[in-house]
C-alpha positions, 0 to 999 in steps of 0.5 A: 499499500505504501508503494502505491501511495509513493508512486502516486506522489511521485507521479503527481510531483512530476506532473506538476513540474511538467505543468509548471515548466510550461508557464516559465516565461522567456524574457529578453532583457531589453524588452524588460526594460521598456515592457511591463513592470511586475508587481505583487501578483506577478511576484506571486506567480513567479514564486509559484513557478520558481522551481520550474524556472530554476531547473530551466535556467540551468540549461538555458539563458532565456529563462530567469527565476526572478523578473528584472523589471519589478516594482521592488518591495511588493514584487519580492513579498508576492514572490516569497508568498509564492515560494513559501506556498509550495512548502505547506502541507509538507509537515504532514508528510514527515509524520 
């Protein structure tokens, strides 16, 4: 029974990584300077997809984990909430 549960969790995690990696944005630095400025909700979304963005950024220079063109504190706050939301519920798995 534990093997089935472990396999289902691994499958869900891999599926989630695949789905989130499709949301990673490609940003051109020059376009960032003239484009949209990311605020709280942009930081929240970038925090949620940060693990997938990090893995992709290891293999390509076109994807960044952190948006260069952000508004500062509110973006950082949203980013931290987004990254932190990925850890909720993990304390139950350790029991």
